[in-house]
Every structure is written in structure tokens, then in C-alpha cells.
C-alpha positions as CSV (number, residue, x, y, z in Angstrom):
1,M,90.2,99.3,94.5
2,N,92.7,97.5,92.4
3,I,96.1,97.1,94.0
4,A,99.0,96.1,91.9
5,N,102.3,94.4,93.0
6,E,105.5,95.8,91.5
7,E,108.5,93.7,92.4
8,T,112.2,94.7,92.0
9,G,115.2,92.5,92.8
10,S,115.4,93.7,96.4
11,G,111.8,94.7,97.2
12,G,108.8,96.3,95.7
13,R,105.6,98.1,96.3
14,Y,101.9,97.8,96.4
15,V,100.4,100.6,94.3
16,A,96.8,101.7,93.6
17,E,95.3,104.6,91.6
18,V,92.3,106.2,93.2
19,D,90.5,109.2,91.7
20,G,93.6,110.0,89.6
21,H,96.0,109.8,92.6
22,Y,98.6,107.2,93.2
23,T,99.1,105.5,96.6
24,E,101.9,103.1,97.6
25,M,103.2,100.9,100.3
26,T,106.9,100.0,99.8
27,Y,108.9,97.2,101.1
28,S,112.4,95.6,101.0
29,R,112.9,91.9,100.8
30,A,115.3,90.8,103.6
31,S,115.1,87.1,102.5
32,P,112.7,85.0,100.5
33,E,110.6,84.6,103.7
34,L,110.9,88.1,105.1
35,I,109.9,91.6,104.0
36,I,110.3,94.9,105.7
37,I,107.5,97.4,105.1
38,D,109.1,100.8,105.3
39,H,106.7,103.4,103.8
40,T,103.1,104.1,103.1
41,G,102.3,107.1,100.8
42,V,98.7,108.4,100.5
43,P,98.1,111.8,98.9
44,D,96.3,114.3,101.1
45,A,93.3,114.2,98.7
46,L,92.7,110.5,99.7
47,R,93.4,110.7,103.4
48,G,90.6,109.3,105.6
49,K,89.1,107.3,102.7
50,G,90.5,103.9,103.8
51,V,93.1,103.7,101.1
52,G,96.0,103.1,103.4
53,Q,94.1,100.5,105.3
54,A,93.4,98.7,102.0
55,L,97.1,98.7,101.2
56,A,97.9,97.3,104.7
57,L,95.3,94.6,104.3
58,H,96.6,93.7,100.9
59,A,100.2,93.4,102.3
60,V,98.9,91.1,105.1
61,E,97.1,88.9,102.5
62,E,100.1,88.8,100.3
63,A,102.3,87.7,103.3
64,R,99.9,85.0,104.2
65,K,99.6,83.8,100.6
66,G,103.4,83.9,100.1
67,G,104.2,82.3,103.5
68,W,106.5,85.1,104.6
69,K,106.8,87.3,107.7
70,V,106.8,91.1,107.9
71,I,108.9,93.5,109.9
72,P,106.8,96.7,110.2
73,L,109.1,99.7,110.1
74,C,106.5,102.0,108.5
75,P,104.7,103.9,111.3
76,F,101.3,103.6,109.5
77,F,101.6,99.9,108.9
78,K,102.8,99.3,112.4
79,A,99.8,101.2,113.8
80,Q,97.5,99.1,111.6
81,V,99.0,95.9,112.9
82,E,98.5,97.0,116.5
83,R,94.8,97.7,115.7
84,H,94.3,94.2,114.2
85,P,95.3,91.4,116.6
86,D,94.3,88.9,113.9
87,W,97.3,90.1,111.8
88,Q,99.9,89.1,114.4
89,D,100.6,85.8,112.6
90,I,102.5,87.6,109.8
91,L,104.8,89.5,112.2
92,R,108.4,88.5,112.8
């Protein structure tokens, strides 16, 4: 799965196309070192296929690579972080 980063001035999203459907994880940038993940959107046709988990892992990898922390407001992302103790290093 190819996940693209789309940045705007105040945030952005991670987006992927899978089987003709688009998925996204959106975030706001609170500072250069802090993002707030606020939404994960996965179409019903892709639920249960690991697409949301792939977006969450991508967000974690991007945070580590960029050296920033994450505030998880999105319920899905928050649940993923709770399931992965090894992701605690990116949390604020």
C-alpha cells in the first residue's frame, strides 16, 4: 500500500487508495514538534483489511522520522496506540 503525505499550512493528511477507495488520517500541526491526529476515515468496503492500521503505523513512523510528538484525539488512532506499547515514545 502506498501512503502519501499531503501537507497544508496548518496540518495535513496521510492518504492511500486501495481497490479504488480512498482512506485518510488527518492531523493538525500544533507546533513544528507536535501534531494532533484527529480523524481516520476508512470506507466500509475496506474495513477489517488493515488499512487503518497501516495509516496509524505510517503516522508513527513519520513522527519518529520528523522528531515530533503526537496527541491522539482520533478514537481509532488512540486505540491503536494503546494496543502498541512500543509506540508510546511518540506520545505527548
